[in-house]
Backbone bond lengths (Angstrom), bond angles and torsions (degrees), N, CA, C in turn:
res aa  C-N    CA-C-N  psi(-1)  N-CA   C-N-CA  omega(-1)  CA-C   N-CA-C  phi
1 X - - - 1.335 - - 1.613 110.15 -
2 X 1.394 116.65 125.20 1.417 114.67 -178.97 1.526 106.93 -84.59
3 X 1.329 116.20 142.36 1.396 124.56 -174.01 1.514 107.17 -82.16
4 X 1.301 119.13 161.55 1.501 125.40 -176.90 1.432 106.40 -73.04
5 X 1.247 122.03 -37.12 1.488 123.51 -178.52 1.538 114.09 -66.11
6 X 1.353 110.44 -31.73 1.548 117.96 177.15 1.554 103.21 -65.79
7 X 1.304 123.40 -49.45 1.391 126.83 -167.74 1.498 106.80 -71.83
8 X 1.327 122.23 -36.35 1.449 126.51 173.24 1.533 112.07 -65.31
9 X 1.285 116.84 -35.94 1.416 121.05 178.95 1.577 106.45 -64.96
10 X 1.402 117.43 -49.40 1.415 124.30 -175.08 1.592 102.82 -60.03
11 X 1.264 122.76 -45.46 1.430 131.74 -175.44 1.631 111.47 -63.12
12 X 1.392 110.57 -39.85 1.535 111.11 179.98 1.510 107.93 -78.84
13 X 1.344 124.88 -28.16 1.461 127.34 175.17 1.545 107.60 -64.02
14 X 1.353 123.66 -50.31 1.367 125.86 174.32 1.525 113.79 -58.58
15 X 1.220 113.50 -48.82 1.574 114.00 177.46 1.523 112.58 -63.34
16 X 1.300 120.08 -32.47 1.503 121.72 174.87 1.567 113.29 -65.90
17 X 1.340 111.26 -42.34 1.579 119.08 173.71 1.472 109.35 -59.05
18 X 1.441 116.12 -46.29 1.453 117.96 176.36 1.481 113.73 -58.81
19 X 1.288 116.83 -48.95 1.454 116.26 -174.83 1.546 111.88 -68.11
20 X 1.328 116.10 -38.43 1.488 119.22 173.96 1.543 112.04 -62.27
21 X 1.355 115.80 -42.77 1.450 114.93 176.03 1.561 117.10 -62.76
22 X 1.336 113.76 -29.38 1.514 115.64 -178.82 1.554 103.34 -78.46
23 X 1.232 121.38 -32.77 1.496 122.37 177.82 1.491 109.71 -75.45
24 X 1.223 125.38 -41.17 1.505 126.32 179.73 1.443 113.49 -82.81
25 X 1.204 125.01 -31.49 1.528 127.46 -166.31 1.505 107.50 -113.04
26 X 1.297 120.03 44.08 1.487 123.88 178.86 1.600 110.29 -69.05
27 X 1.210 118.80 -16.41 1.533 123.65 -166.52 1.642 104.90 -94.60
28 X 1.261 121.28 -24.83 1.449 118.11 -173.91 1.555 106.66 -110.56
29 X 1.234 115.51 119.92 1.444 116.63 -179.18 1.410 119.18 -64.51
30 X 1.294 116.63 -33.21 1.503 125.94 -175.14 1.571 103.57 -71.66
31 X 1.181 124.10 -47.97 1.532 127.47 179.14 1.470 106.89 -64.28
32 X 1.326 118.12 -40.94 1.476 122.49 177.86 1.540 114.62 -57.38
33 X 1.432 111.32 -40.70 1.474 115.91 179.74 1.695 109.93 -73.75
34 X 1.338 109.90 -33.36 1.433 112.11 179.32 1.553 113.56 -67.33
35 X 1.326 111.48 -33.69 1.460 112.20 -177.83 1.544 110.00 -78.00
36 X 1.346 116.56 -30.60 1.506 112.38 172.13 1.473 112.19 -69.03
37 X 1.289 121.86 -31.18 1.403 119.08 172.77 1.571 116.16 -65.41
38 X 1.332 112.71 -33.94 1.415 119.72 176.14 1.732 107.11 -62.85
39 X 1.222 116.37 -43.65 1.513 120.38 174.86 1.427 110.43 -54.29
40 X 1.506 112.96 -49.99 1.496 115.37 -172.53 1.595 110.23 -70.45
41 X 1.362 114.70 -25.20 1.494 115.43 175.01 1.505 111.20 -73.35
42 X 1.277 117.32 -35.95 1.415 116.88 177.69 1.574 115.81 -68.39
43 X 1.334 113.97 -29.09 1.505 119.26 170.64 1.508 112.63 -66.76
44 X 1.352 108.03 -42.73 1.497 113.04 -177.13 1.524 113.61 -63.57
45 X 1.420 113.54 -36.08 1.445 122.69 -176.25 1.674 103.89 -67.07
46 X 1.421 113.57 -40.03 1.395 113.89 179.31 1.702 111.80 -65.51
47 X 1.266 113.14 -42.97 1.435 117.06 177.18 1.507 111.07 -51.83
48 X 1.283 115.87 -57.07 1.513 125.06 -177.19 1.570 110.13 -61.93
49 X 1.270 122.32 -35.05 1.453 126.63 -178.43 1.583 112.53 -70.27
50 X 1.422 112.74 -45.89 1.446 120.78 172.82 1.375 114.89 -72.04
51 X 1.330 119.21 -27.75 1.431 121.74 -176.08 1.643 102.35 -77.92
52 X 1.235 115.83 -38.38 1.522 116.03 -179.99 1.595 111.66 -74.25
53 X 1.188 119.08 -32.58 1.518 122.67 -178.79 1.559 106.30 -73.44
54 X 1.288 114.94 -37.07 1.506 116.71 -177.92 1.495 116.23 -82.41
55 X 1.318 113.03 -17.75 1.428 118.91 -178.74 1.615 111.57 77.98
56 X 1.244 112.23 26.26 1.639 117.21 -176.45 1.551 102.91 -122.38
57 X 1.330 110.77 125.38 1.454 118.39 177.11 1.523 117.47 -72.82
58 X 1.338 121.25 -15.19 1.446 121.62 -169.26 1.591 109.18 -68.01
59 X 1.290 122.71 -22.08 1.425 121.15 170.77 1.550 115.68 -64.36
60 X 1.299 105.44 -36.64 1.578 111.58 -178.58 1.533 113.26 -72.29
61 X 1.349 111.92 -37.09 1.431 121.58 177.32 1.555 108.66 -66.86
62 X 1.283 121.26 -36.42 1.397 128.96 172.61 1.541 114.62 -53.80
63 X 1.347 110.10 -45.52 1.485 124.73 179.10 1.552 110.02 -54.28
64 X 1.327 115.52 -42.33 1.423 116.27 -175.40 1.541 112.28 -72.35
65 X 1.467 115.13 -23.21 1.456 114.23 179.49 1.615 105.91 -80.60
66 X 1.374 114.23 -29.82 1.533 118.39 178.73 1.490 105.95 -69.18
67 X 1.221 118.22 -42.50 1.596 118.28 -179.07 1.389 109.40 -63.59
68 X 1.307 122.78 -41.99 1.591 121.91 175.62 1.489 110.23 -61.58
69 X 1.272 123.31 -52.82 1.407 122.35 171.59 1.532 115.10 -52.35
70 X 1.290 116.46 -40.70 1.547 116.51 179.56 1.520 110.97 -72.06
71 X 1.274 120.20 -24.10 1.572 123.57 -174.59 1.681 100.03 -80.78
72 X 1.362 114.64 -36.41 1.349 119.44 -176.91 1.522 110.63 -70.43
73 X 1.301 115.13 -41.41 1.499 127.33 175.43 1.471 109.12 -60.61
74 X 1.366 118.57 -42.98 1.385 117.87 -175.92 1.553 107.70 -73.12
75 X 1.323 123.11 -36.38 1.367 124.14 -177.69 1.447 107.16 -66.62
76 X 1.220 123.77 -46.35 1.469 125.16 -175.72 1.547 107.92 -70.05
77 X 1.311 121.75 -38.54 1.314 122.67 -179.35 1.551 112.55 -68.73
78 X 1.341 117.44 -40.18 1.486 118.67 174.80 1.468 111.38 -66.60
79 X 1.447 120.92 -30.76 1.333 119.36 -179.22 1.624 107.46 -70.21
80 X 1.276 115.01 -39.34 1.507 123.15 178.29 1.460 106.66 -57.62
81 X 1.310 119.48 -53.41 1.489 124.68 -175.35 1.560 109.53 -62.35
82 X 1.330 124.75 -41.41 1.390 128.76 171.48 1.454 113.83 -59.83
83 X 1.246 114.51 -38.85 1.609 117.94 177.04 1.486 111.94 -68.39
84 X 1.384 115.81 -50.54 1.404 123.32 175.01 1.527 114.34 -50.67
85 X 1.389 109.86 -45.96 1.449 115.09 -176.05 1.574 115.14 -68.42
86 X 1.290 113.38 -35.43 1.407 122.28 179.34 1.654 110.07 -69.84
87 X 1.301 111.00 -36.59 1.522 114.27 175.02 1.607 113.24 -74.38
88 X 1.255 115.27 -50.88 1.461 118.71 -174.62 1.440 121.56 -106.33
89 X 1.383 116.14 -0.06 1.457 120.02 177.40 1.494 115.67 64.87
90 X 1.340 116.44 17.68 1.538 113.51 178.63 1.557 101.92 -161.37
91 X 1.291 116.35 158.31 1.494 125.84 173.31 1.482 116.07 -117.65
92 X 1.418 113.11 17.35 1.367 119.54 -175.22 1.693 103.23 -90.50
93 X 1.265 116.97 123.62 1.451 120.17 -168.62 1.405 111.40 -71.06
94 X 1.392 124.22 -22.95 1.420 129.54 -178.59 1.460 110.73 -76.72
95 X 1.483 124.41 -18.70 1.366 129.48 172.24 1.490 115.39 -91.92
96 X 1.256 112.78 0.87 1.565 111.69 -175.16 1.616 103.66 -111.03
97 X 1.305 111.32 74.00 1.491 119.08 -178.97 1.656 107.99 -81.23
98 X 1.181 119.06 -16.84 1.526 119.27 175.46 1.480 114.49 -65.64
99 X 1.443 116.70 -24.90 1.409 117.31 177.33 1.547 115.03 -80.61
100 X 1.292 117.83 -2.50 1.478 117.33 -169.87 1.667 111.75 -90.95
101 X 1.358 111.58 5.79 1.455 115.17 -179.20 1.500 114.61 -76.58
């Protein structure tokens, strides 16, 4: 049986990687979206772990709503990235000066 503190440690590591990635990789949109997904994954792991330890299913139901929103966010984000790449031939945010107006 996996202990709750082990799951919380894994979740905090994933959350830290996600936050560090958002801070360090602000220039690349694809990496930024991946780091946001890591943060959402860490939150989902917390919800499932606490739901399991408390014997309440509401946390696991909430995870399905978060996964639905994360899937929609990924689809819209990828569509935006593809559109930006087709228009400007790059996904580097520093090179996209026309969007700053």
